[in-house]
C-alpha positions as CSV (number, residue, x, y, z in Angstrom):
1,M,86.5,71.9,65.4
2,T,84.6,72.1,62.1
3,H,81.3,70.4,61.4
4,R,83.2,68.1,59.1
5,D,85.5,67.1,62.0
6,L,82.5,66.4,64.2
7,I,80.9,64.1,61.6
8,Q,84.2,62.3,61.1
9,Q,84.6,61.9,64.8
10,L,81.1,60.4,65.1
11,M,81.8,57.9,62.4
12,Q,85.0,56.9,64.0
13,S,83.9,56.8,67.6
14,K,80.4,55.4,67.1
15,P,80.7,53.2,64.1
16,Q,77.9,50.8,65.2
17,M,75.5,53.8,65.7
18,A,76.4,55.1,62.3
19,E,75.8,51.8,60.6
20,A,72.5,51.4,62.3
21,V,71.3,54.8,61.2
22,A,72.6,54.1,57.6
23,F,70.6,50.8,57.7
24,L,67.4,52.5,58.8
25,A,67.9,55.2,56.1
26,S,68.3,52.5,53.5
27,I,65.1,50.7,54.6
28,D,63.2,54.0,54.3
29,T,64.7,54.6,50.9
30,Q,63.7,51.2,49.7
31,F,60.2,51.6,51.1
32,G,59.8,54.9,49.2
33,Q,61.0,53.3,46.0
34,E,58.6,50.3,46.4
35,S,55.7,52.7,46.7
36,G,56.2,53.5,43.0
37,G,55.2,57.1,43.6
38,T,51.5,56.1,44.3
39,P,50.1,58.9,46.4
40,R,48.7,58.0,49.8
41,P,45.4,59.4,51.0
42,R,45.8,63.1,51.9
43,W,45.9,63.6,55.6
44,D,45.3,67.3,55.3
45,H,41.9,66.9,53.5
46,D,40.1,66.0,56.7
47,L,41.8,68.8,58.6
48,I,41.2,71.5,55.9
49,G,37.6,70.3,55.8
50,D,37.2,71.0,59.5
51,L,39.0,74.3,59.3
52,I,36.9,75.9,56.6
53,P,33.4,76.8,57.7
54,D,30.3,75.6,55.7
55,G,29.4,78.0,52.9
56,S,32.8,79.6,52.5
57,S,34.3,80.7,49.2
58,V,37.5,78.7,48.5
59,L,40.2,79.1,45.8
60,D,42.4,75.9,45.6
61,L,45.8,76.6,44.0
62,G,47.2,73.5,42.4
63,C,43.9,71.7,43.1
64,G,45.0,68.4,41.5
65,D,42.1,66.0,40.8
66,G,39.7,68.2,42.7
67,A,39.1,65.8,45.6
68,L,39.4,68.6,48.2
69,L,37.1,71.0,46.5
70,E,34.5,68.2,45.9
71,R,34.5,67.6,49.6
72,L,34.1,71.3,50.4
73,Q,31.3,71.6,47.9
74,A,29.4,68.9,49.7
75,K,29.3,71.3,52.7
76,G,28.0,74.2,50.8
77,C,31.3,75.9,49.9
78,R,31.8,77.8,46.6
79,G,35.0,76.5,45.1
80,Q,37.3,77.3,42.3
81,G,40.4,75.3,41.3
82,L,43.6,76.3,39.5
83,E,45.6,73.5,37.9
84,V,48.1,73.1,35.2
85,D,48.1,69.4,34.6
86,Q,45.7,68.3,31.8
87,E,44.9,64.9,33.3
88,S,44.1,66.4,36.6
89,I,41.8,69.0,35.0
90,V,39.9,66.2,33.3
91,R,39.4,64.5,36.7
92,C,38.1,67.9,38.1
93,V,35.6,68.1,35.3
94,E,34.4,64.6,36.0
95,R,33.9,65.5,39.7
96,G,32.0,68.6,38.7
97,V,34.6,70.9,40.2
98,P,35.1,74.3,38.5
99,V,38.8,74.5,37.3
100,I,40.9,76.9,35.4
101,Q,44.1,75.7,33.6
102,S,46.7,78.0,34.9
103,D,50.3,78.4,35.9
104,L,50.3,79.6,39.5
105,D,53.5,81.6,39.0
106,H,51.7,84.0,36.7
107,A,47.9,83.7,36.8
108,L,47.1,85.1,40.3
109,P,47.3,88.8,39.6
110,G,44.0,88.5,37.7
111,F,42.0,87.8,40.9
112,P,40.6,90.7,42.8
113,D,41.7,91.6,46.4
114,Q,39.9,89.6,49.1
115,S,37.7,87.8,46.6
116,F,37.8,84.5,48.5
117,D,37.3,83.6,52.2
118,Y,40.1,81.0,51.9
119,V,42.9,80.3,49.5
120,V,44.4,76.8,49.8
121,L,47.9,75.9,48.7
122,E,48.1,72.2,49.4
123,E,51.5,70.4,48.9
124,T,52.3,72.8,46.1
125,L,54.5,75.6,47.4
126,Q,57.7,73.7,46.9
127,T,56.9,73.1,43.3
128,V,56.4,76.6,42.0
129,R,59.1,78.8,40.5
130,L,58.2,81.9,42.5
131,P,57.0,80.7,45.9
132,E,57.2,84.1,47.6
133,V,55.1,85.7,44.9
134,V,52.5,82.9,45.2
135,L,52.3,83.4,49.0
136,R,51.9,87.1,48.7
137,E,49.2,86.8,46.1
138,M,47.3,84.2,48.0
139,L,47.2,86.5,51.0
140,R,46.0,89.3,48.8
141,I,43.3,87.3,47.2
142,G,42.0,85.5,50.3
143,R,41.1,86.6,53.8
144,T,42.8,83.5,55.1
145,G,45.5,81.2,53.6
146,I,46.0,77.5,54.3
147,V,49.4,76.1,53.3
148,S,50.6,72.5,53.6
149,F,54.0,71.3,52.6
150,P,56.6,68.5,53.1
151,N,59.1,69.2,55.8
152,F,62.6,68.9,54.4
153,G,64.0,69.2,57.9
154,H,62.5,65.8,58.9
155,W,65.0,63.5,60.5
156,W,64.8,60.8,57.7
157,V,65.8,63.4,55.2
158,R,68.7,64.6,57.3
159,T,69.8,61.1,57.9
160,Q,70.0,60.1,54.3
161,L,71.9,63.3,53.4
162,L,74.3,62.8,56.3
163,I,75.0,59.0,56.0
164,E,74.5,58.3,52.3
165,G,75.3,61.7,50.9
166,R,72.5,61.5,48.4
167,M,69.2,63.3,47.9
168,P,66.6,61.7,50.2
169,M,63.8,59.4,49.1
170,T,61.0,58.6,51.5
171,P,57.4,57.4,51.2
172,Q,56.3,61.0,51.0
173,L,59.2,62.1,48.8
174,S,59.2,59.0,46.5
175,K,60.8,60.4,43.3
176,N,64.4,60.5,42.3
177,W,66.1,63.9,42.2
178,F,65.9,64.1,38.4
179,E,62.2,63.4,38.2
180,T,60.8,65.3,41.3
181,D,58.6,68.3,41.0
182,N,60.1,69.8,44.1
183,I,62.4,72.7,43.2
184,H,62.4,74.8,46.4
185,L,63.2,72.8,49.5
186,F,62.5,74.3,52.9
187,T,61.7,73.3,56.5
188,I,59.1,74.2,59.0
189,R,61.5,76.7,60.6
190,D,62.2,78.3,57.2
191,F,58.5,78.9,56.7
192,E,58.0,80.3,60.1
193,G,61.0,82.6,59.5
194,W,59.5,83.8,56.3
195,C,56.2,84.6,58.0
196,A,58.0,86.5,60.7
197,D,60.1,88.5,58.2
198,H,57.1,89.5,56.1
199,A,54.6,90.4,58.9
200,V,52.4,87.4,58.1
201,T,50.2,86.2,61.0
202,I,50.2,82.5,61.8
203,H,46.8,81.7,63.2
204,Q,47.2,77.9,63.6
205,R,49.9,75.3,62.8
206,F,49.8,71.6,62.6
207,A,52.3,68.8,62.1
208,Y,51.9,65.3,60.5
209,A,54.0,62.5,61.9
210,E,53.6,58.7,62.1
211,G,50.2,58.6,60.5
212,A,48.5,61.4,62.6
213,F,48.4,65.2,62.9
214,H,48.7,67.3,66.0
215,D,49.3,70.9,67.1
216,L,52.8,71.8,66.0
217,I,55.6,72.0,68.6
218,P,59.2,73.2,68.1
219,A,60.6,69.7,67.9
220,D,58.5,69.1,64.8
221,N,61.1,70.8,62.6
222,V,62.9,67.5,63.0
223,L,60.0,65.1,63.7
224,A,57.2,66.1,61.4
225,E,57.0,64.7,57.9
226,E,54.6,67.4,56.7
227,A,53.1,70.6,58.1
228,L,50.0,72.8,57.7
229,F,49.7,76.5,58.5
230,V,46.7,78.8,58.6
231,I,48.0,82.3,57.8
232,G,46.8,85.8,57.1
233,A,48.1,89.2,56.3
234,A,49.1,91.3,59.3
235,T,46.0,93.6,58.9
236,S,43.5,90.7,58.8
């Protein structure tokens, strides 16, 4: 029996369940659309602030408006941001955050090896053209890398694809397929697989679900909305 046969069998044998799941998916889609793309407070800022010791040197790739670096500077960290969006760069300057306007796909080779204690890639990996290059460069530049990303294996995402047959929209993924910045979609399991295949050490891993974060467990490939990994090169 093929996967297609199994899906058709489920729709035929459990129509009420299928309708209920479709209804829940539509509620989630509407909620995501009503949010209008307004970003919610970053859950990982608090966590990253706790993970990075006072006085560390930090390179923030795709630093946005500089809110994270501003927080880290308050605890004595030496920060440097890279950002391509002009409006976000203006916000960084207003916050007093050092920032370089740069495309992450091409600018990183200019940084010396091990020149920062931490390199942060927050909610950005899925938007770059060359994610593997960016990951390798961040592990070359920093002694430790911190990567957070949306989990495209989350069950809401799977549900909308299965039932509606359309690209998912959720409160975290609130833009239509034709306007989203996300061009490389991957799951927690995909990221763990990449680390294993490239001898990247995973020091810590966290999952965000239902408004709180916790230590990541295997089921979070389905349950987590987002994830955060602390990684390093195998020799670190």
